[in-house]
N, C-alpha and C positions, 0 to 999 in steps of 0.2 A: 504493499499500499503505500503511496505519494502521501509523506506528511502534509496538514493541511496548508500549512507556511509555503510549502515547496513546490504545491500543485500549480503549472502554469498557468493551468486556466482561471484558477480564483484571484491569482496573481494580472492574469489580463484583466477580470474583471475588476479588481480594483483599482486599475490604472485607468479605465475609463469612467469609474464614478467619480473617480478623484477630477478629470478635467470635464467631465459632463457637468457636476455639482459647479465649478466653477463659472459654466456658461448658464447656470440656471435653467436647465432643461425640465421637462416636465417627466415623472418618473416613467411614465408608460413608453417613452424616447430611449431613455435609459435602458431597461429592460428588453429592446429591443437590439440595443449595440450590443448587448453584455451575453447576447447566444446568436450560437450560428443558425443562420435561417435551413439548414440542411447540412445531413451528417450522414451518407451512406459507409456501411462495416459489411465489409468482404468477405467472405470465407472460399479459398478457391483450391484445386489439386494441382500441382505439378511433379509431372514425371522426373524421377533422380538417373543420373549414369546408370547406377543399380539396377534400373529397372523398379524400384519400389516407388512408390507416390506418398510423397508428402504435403499438409492440407496447410495452409498458409491463411494467418487474419491480417487484415488491413483498414484502413479509413479515407473517406475524403470526407473533409469540411468546405463548406463554402459558407461563409460568414455574412456579407453583405455584398449585394449585386444590384444596391439602387444609383452608381455613376456609371455601369459599367460588365463588362463580365468579370465573375471572380477569375483571382489569377496567384499561383503560388507551387512553392515547390513539393517531392515528391521524396522521402527520406525513405532507405532501408536501414533499419536500425534495431538491435534487439530488445532495447529499451523504449519504443515504438507504442504510446499509449491513445485511446480514443481522445483523454483530456487534452494530452500535450497536443495534438493533432488541431484540437479543435483553439487552443491557445494562439500558436502559430496560423492558424485560419484569420484572425482575429486581428493580430498583430499585421500579418498582410494587407487589412484592409485599409488600416491607416498610416501603413508603410506608403501604399497607391497613394492615397489619401495627401499625405505633408509635401508629395512632390509633383499633386497637380495630376497624376495619372487618371485618366478613365476607368477606370479596373476598382475591381473588388478584391476581398481577401479569399482567399483558397488556402488549403494544406492537404497532403498526401503522406499517409505513410505505409510499410507492412514491415510488421514484428519477423525482423529476420537477419542474422548477421553473413552478410553477403560477401564475408572471408571466407566462408565455410563451403562456399558454391564453387563449383566448377563455372568456367565461360559458357557452356550449353547450359546448364540450369540457372545461370542468372538473365538470360533470355529469356528460358521458358518461363520464367518468373515472372519477369518483367512484362510480356507477354501477357500472359494468364490475369495479372492484376490490372492492367488497362482495358482488357478486354471487359474483367469484372465491374470495372466503375463507368466505362466508354458510355453507358445510358446519359450520366449528366454531364458529358465533358463535350466541348466542343470550341471552337475559335466564336463564337458567339455565346459559349455559356460559363466554361470555365477552361481554362490554360495552364496546365502544371509546367513545371521546367526542374533542374536537379536543384537535389539539398544533399543532406549528410549520406555520403557513403552513393551516391547516384551521379550521373556523369553524361556527358556527349552521347557516346554509344546505346547507351540506356534509352535518352532521349530519342535517337534515332527509331531503336525496336520498336518504342511505344507510339511513334509520330508512324512507322510502319503498319502496324497492328489497327491501326484507327484508319488508315488510309485502304486498307484493305476489307475493314468494317463497311467502309462509306462506297467502298466501289471506284472511289477518285483519291488523286492525289491532293492532300490536307498537309500542308509544312506548318498554317497558323497553329493548328490544334495544339503546338507543344514550343516550348523556346529552349533554348541550351542545347540547339542542333548541332552536329558537324555542319561547315561551312558547306561540305558538298551540297548536302539535303535542304540550306534555307536557312542553316545558323548568320548570326550576326560576326562582324568582327567587333573584335573587343569585348565580347561577353565573358570570358574567361578569366579576366580583371577587374571587372566594372565592380564588382562588391568592394574587394580591395580600393580603388581608384575611389569608390564616393565616402568610402571613410577617408581616405589619405586628403581629398581635396576640404572636407569640414574638417580634418586636424587643423591643416593650413590655415583655412580661418580663424580658428578659435585661438590657434597661438597667437596670431596679429593682433588678435582681440587683446590678449594676457599681455602683449606685447614681450613676447618672450622667441627669440633667434632658432627659426626651425634646425636651423646646422647647426646648432648645441646642446640640442633636445637629446634626452636620454628617453629610451623604449624598450617596455618590456611586452612579451606578446605570449599571452596563453592561446594556444593551441596554434599549430603550425601545419594545417591544411591549406586548402588554398586559397580562401584568404588570408587566413593570418599569414603561410610564405611570403603573398605577394605586398602586402602592406610592409613586410620587415625591407621587402626589395625596393619599396617606392620611396619608404622613409630614407632610408640608405642611400639613395641617389639624391636624396635632398641634403644632405648629410647629418643626418641624427645619427646617432650611436645606438645600435641596439644591445641592448645590453643585456639580456634573458629571454631564452624561449622553452618553450614547453611544449609537448604533445602526450599522447597515452601512455608512452613510454617513461617519462620524467620531465626534469626541467635542468637546464643549465644556465651558469650565470656566468659575467664577466666583466666588473666595472670596468675596465678597460673599453670593452665592446668589444661583442663574439666577430668572430672571421665569418663571415658571411657563406658565402663562397661553401665553407668547410661544412658548415650546417648543416644546406642544400642539402651536399651531395653526401651526409652523412645520413640526412632524412632519405632519400632516395636509394641508398644502398645498403643501410643499417641500422642504426640506432642512432640519436640524439645523443644518447647516453656513450657512448664511445669517444662523445666531444672530450673525456679526460675526469676522473674522478673528483678531482680537485675542484674540478667546474660544478659537478651535480648539487642541487640546491630541491628542497621539499615545494611540488609544486603551488602550492598554497603559499608557499612563501614567497612566490615570484609575485604575487598580487596584490603584496605589502612592502614590495620595495620601495626606496627614494629614488622615484625615477619621475619624468616631466610629462609620457604620455605613457597609460597602460590601457591596451590594446585586448581587452576578453574575445579572443576569437574561436571559442569551444561550445559548450554546451547552456543549459540555460541555470539559471542560481547556485551561482558561484562566487557572488559577494551576495550577503548576509549580515542579519545582523551581528552575528559572532564576528564580525573580519572586518564589515566597514570604516569601524574607528580606529584600524590598521591599515587602512587605504594611507597612502601618502602621494598617489601622483599629482598632479596638477590639474589633468584632463583625462579622463576615463572614456576611451572611445568605443563604443559598443560595436566591433563587427562579430559579433556573435548574437542569435533571438535570445533574447531575455535571462541576460548573463545577473541582471540586479534585481535582489526582491524590492517590494515596494518600501519596506521600514528601512533599507539598507539605503535609499534613494533619499530619505528624509535626513539619514545621517551625515551623506555626503555631500549635502545644501548646506547643510550647517554648516557644515565645514571649511566650505567655499571651493569643494573641488568641481569640476565644470565637467558636467557627464551629457557626453553627446550622444542621445539614445540609439538604442538600436533602429527605431523606423525611421530615424533620419539616417545614423550614420553609415548604414548597410543597404541604405536604399539605392545605390548602385545598380546595384544585380537586379531588380525588379526593373528597375529605369531602362536599363538597354535591353533585358527582356520585353517590353513595351515597344522598341526602338527595332526586335528584331519581328515580333508581330506585325507591325507597321510596312516593314521591307516586305517581310513573305505577302500580306495584302498587297502591295504596290507590284511584284515579282521585280523591284528594283533597289538594289542593292548599293549600301553607303561605304566607302575609304574609312579605315580605323579611325585616323582621325578626324573626318568627320561625327564618326561616332561619340570618340572622347569630348569633342567640344562640343556637341549636345547636354552631353553626360554635364560638362563642369557648370553650364549655364544654367543648368537644373540644380542642381544638387549647391550652386553657390546661393542659387533665389530663393531655394526652401530654407537655407539653411538661417539667411537673414530674415527671413520672415519669420520663423520660426523665434528668433532671438528678439524682436518687436514685440510681440505678443507677450515671450517672457518678461520683459522690460514694464508693459503696461499694465499686466496682472500680478506683478512682483513673485513669481514661480520658478521653477526650475526649467530646461528645456523638455524635460520629457513631457512632462502636462501640459507645456507649453505647443509642442509636435500635437499632442491628442486633440490638445484643441482645435490647431488650426484643421486636421482631420474630420474632425467628427462635426464642425462647423460646416465645411463642405457635403458631407455623407447628408445629414440634416434636413438641410437646404435641398439634397435631391428625392430624396423622403417626402418630404413636403410638396415639391413640384408632381411628384408622381401619387399623390393621393397617400399616402401610406400611413399617414400621423396627422 
C-alpha cells in the first residue's frame, strides 16, 4: 500500500485545491479538476518466447479534454499503479496548460519490468497493450508518447498497431516516434532543454552567473544526462549525479564524459569508491542547482529542511510533496515546478503532432527556437502571477493552467 502522504494522486489533488482556492473557484469546479474524466484498466495476454502465456495489467487515464485531445506518456515499470497513472494524467493537463498547448492530460502504464523481457516479448507486450486501449486513443482523442522505460522504437510498434487497426497510416496517433515514421527533430532532448531554458531564466532572476554554478542531478536517464550535458556546455560544474545503482560526488566537478561512458557500459559506481555517496545525500548537497530527474516523492517533510540548493528544477514528475513545498518556499528556495520545468517534452511532442498533420517537417534549429520562445514566455507569465498572488511558482503555474481550463469548460457549458 502507498502511504497516504506519498500517494501521487492525493498530492496532485492537494496541489489543485491550493491553486483553485486562491482563484476562489466554486467547489463543483474543483471536484471536476480533482478527478480524471476517464480511466481504462485493461488486462491482456502476451506470449513469451518459451511458448507460455503471461497476463499483464495496464491503465490509461484521461484527465480533462476541455481544451483539446488528451496527451501523455506510457510507462513500463513494475511499480505502476492506477493512482500513479491518474496523478500523472492530471499533471499533464496542467503541464500542457502552463505552456498554452491546445491539449489536455493523459497517461498510461503497464505493470512490468521491461528489463526482464526479450526484444520480441517487449514488442508483443507493446502491441497488445496498445490494442487493448485503442478504443479510446486517436489523434483527436488521446495521443500517447514515451515515458519511463519506453522509447521511440516502442512508439513505432504502437503506431503501427493502431495503423493496422485503422487500415490507414496514422502517424499522428502517437509522438516520440523514430524520425523515419514521423518523429520530430529535437524531441529526444526536449524535456532536458526545457529544464535548462527555465534554469537559465531563474539564474538571471537570482543574479547568479550560470558559468559559476554547481549542479547535482538525481536520476541519470534521458532527461538527467541531457540536462547535465547542456548545463556543462554553458559552464556549470556538475558535482553529483545518481541513478538506480548509486550516487557519485566530486566537489571539483565530475568528468562528465567518463560518467556517461560508465552509464553506457557499466555502472556510475565504478567512478571510484572515494566518490560514492548515499543517493539521498545528493539531494542535500550545498549546490546552486538541484535537478530531481528520477521518480516521484523524493523531497519530503523529512528532508526538505536540509535542502541547500538555491534552485530546484524538477525534471521529474511529482518529486516534491506539498508539505515539503511549503518548507522550501519559506526557506527562499526557488522551485521551478515540474509542470513548467519539464514541459519541453510535451511541447515538442505537440510540435510533432502539428508536423504530422501538415506532413511538413521542421529543422532541429526551428524546433528548438519555437520551444525556447514558448518556455521563456510561460516562465515569466508564471513569475508575474506568483508575484501578484505572493505565492510560489508551483501554485502560480497551476493557477495559470486552471484559469485556462476553467474558461474552456465554461465556454463548452460544462460548469
